[in-house]
C-alpha positions, 0 to 999 in steps of 0.5 A: 349961087355966087360966081367968083374969078379964080384970082379971088380964091386963095392959092391953097384952095386953087392947088386943091381944086387942081386935084379935082376933089371937092374942097371942104372949108368947115370954118366957113361952112363952104364946099367948092366943087367943079362945074362938072360935078355941080351940073351932075348934082343938079341933073340928079336932083331934077331926075329925082323930082321928075321921077317923083312926079311920074310916080305920083301921076302913075298913082293917080292913073291907077286910082282912076283920077283921070279925065277922058276927052275926045279930040272934038272936046279938046278942039272945042276947048281951044277956042 
C-alpha cells in the first residue's frame, strides 16, 4: 500500500474524493477509495478467509480427522 499526502493528489482527484465515491483512473490502472471503504474491504476479505477455515475444520470434524487428548495428556505435553 502506498500512502500519500493530499498535496500530491491532483485537484481533480481531490474534488472527486470529496464526493465520497471511488475514483477510477483507467489510464493509470488506479482506484482511489476512502480509508473507511478500504477497511471494510479488508474486513470482508478476512471474514471470507475465516469462514473458509471454519468450513474446512467442520469438514475435518465430520470426517473424523480429530485427535482426542485428556487434560492429563495435554498437561504432560506442556513440559
